[in-house]
N, C-alpha and C positions, 0 to 999 in steps of 0.2 A: 260653401258650408260643408265642413269636413264630414259631419254625420251623414249627410245625404250622399256624398261621393262614395262613402264606404258601402252604401247599399245600392249603388247604381245598377248592379246586375239584377236585383229584385225589380227595380223600376223598368228595366229593359224587358224583363220577362213578363211582368205583371203591371203594365202601365195603369195609372189611375183612371177609373171610369169617369164619365161625365158628371156624376153627382157628387164626387169627392169634394169636401169643403174643409178649409183650414179652420180649426177651432179658435175661439177667442183667446186673448193673452192670458186671462186668468186660468183657463183650462190647461194651457201649455205650462204655465208657471207651476200649477199644482202637480203636474206630471214630472217636472224636472227633479232629479234626485231620487225619485221613486221608481222610475221606469228606465229602461236602457236608452242611452243617448241616441242610438240609431233610430229608435221609435220616435223620440222627440223630434229628431231631424225630419223624419217623414211627416209628422204632424205639421211642422212649420212650413215645409216646402210644398206639400200636397194636401194633407188633411185626412179626415176620417171618411170612411165609406168604402165602397167596393173597388177592388183592383183586379186587373186581368180578366175583364169581361165577366165580372161577378163571381170569381173563383175564391177570393179571400177578401175579407173586410177588416179594416182597422176600426175598432169599435170604441164607444164610450165605456170605460171600465165600470162606471156607475150603473149602467143599464144591465150589464152581464154579471156583476158581482153577486146578486142574489142567487144566480144559477150555481156558482161555485159554492156558496153557502149551503144550498140545498144538497149538493153532492158531498161536500167535505165537512160541513158543520160551520157554525158561526165563527169559530176561531181560525178559519182558513187565513193564511198569511199571503197568499199569492194574489196577483191582480190580473184579471182577464184583459186582453188588449187586442186580440185578433180572433176571427172565426172563419171557418171555411163555409162554403155554400151548403154543406151538409151538416153543419153544426158542431164540428170539432173545435174545441175552445183552446186557444193558446193562452197560457197564463204565466206570469213572471214573479219571481221572488229572489231574495238573496239568502244563501245558506252558508254560514261560515265565511262570510266576506266574498263569496263567489256568486256570480249570476247563475240563475237556473231558469230555463224556459221549459215548461211542460205542456203536453197536449192531452186534453181529456177527450177520449172517444166515447161519447155517451151511448152509442149504439151497441158497443161490445164491452161496456163498463171497464174501460182500460185507461189508465193514466200513466204517461211515461215522460221522462226527461228527453227532450229532443235537441237541446243546444245549451251551451254554457256561456254564450256571448250573444248580445243583441245583433251585431252585424253578421255574425256567423249564422244566426237563425234566419235572417232575411236572405243572405246570399248563398249559404251552404245548404241549410235544411229545406227551406221553401222552394228553392229553385232546383233542388236535387231530385234524383230519381226515386227516392224512398219516402217522399212526403205524401200526405193525403192528397195534396194538389196534383201530384203526378199520377197517383193511383186512380183518382176519380176524374181525370181529364175527360174521358169519353162519356162517362155517366153524367158529368156536369153538362156537357153539350146536349145530350139527349134530354136531360131534365129541363134545360133552358128552352129547348124547342117545344117540349110538351107543356110546360107550365108558365113560360114567359120569364122575364127578368125578375130578380129579387129586389124588393124594396129594402129600406133601412131596417136592419135587425130581423129580416126574414131569412128562412133557410128552406131547403128542400128536405123532405123526410118521407118515410114509408109507413103506411098504416095497413095492417097492424105493425107495431114497432118491431124492429129487427131483434131487439133483446128478448122479445117474447115469441120468437119464431116467425116473424114476418119475413117476407122475401124481397130481395132487390129485384123489382119488376116495375116497369113503367106504369103498369095498370094500378099499382099500389102507391104511386108517387103523389105527394101533395106538397104544397108550400104554405108557410104561415109564420107566425110569430116565433122567432128562434128562442128567446129566453123562456117563453111559456112552454114550448114543446120540449126543450132539453130538460127543464125542471120536471115536466110531466113524465118523461121517460123514467127518471129516478123514482118518482112517486109510484108509478105502475109496477116497477120492479120490486120496490119495498113492500107494496101491498101483497105481492105473491109469495114473499118469503115467510117461513114459519117464525113465529114470535117466541 
């Protein structure tokens, strides 16, 4: 399958965890033509769930779409497809006929383009030295030891939230429902802003 061989470096670096499951044919058919072929190939060959010892998850876009709508409004055109263990959301769209993959960092209210090709996203960005996965490698290990493995759609986070002055400290570390927490970060920030 050419789509999978194109992202083999990702699989070598972040092999699928035990709970990864291939979605049904209707799910894959729905994603074809709307998401990068590299992602569809991963869905077919391995599936949704955590990869690399719980460092990054391929997620059901329907579960995470409300989060993007909370952050960017109901007219958002990108589709969430992957999430780090700390809730950074990777989302995809096409602009001017070109692929665009962005990363929402909810902790520091930052959204940036990280790749313009699906295969490059998996083999260049995620496996590279400047990705959140690289930056958070040691913190992820410590979080996993302190809080245990993440379940489906769970993330690690800090309370109080980093965006409102919380500190990256294992004493402040928690884990819980990712879509709820990332949406709550936006709501807490918005509540503190002058109207």
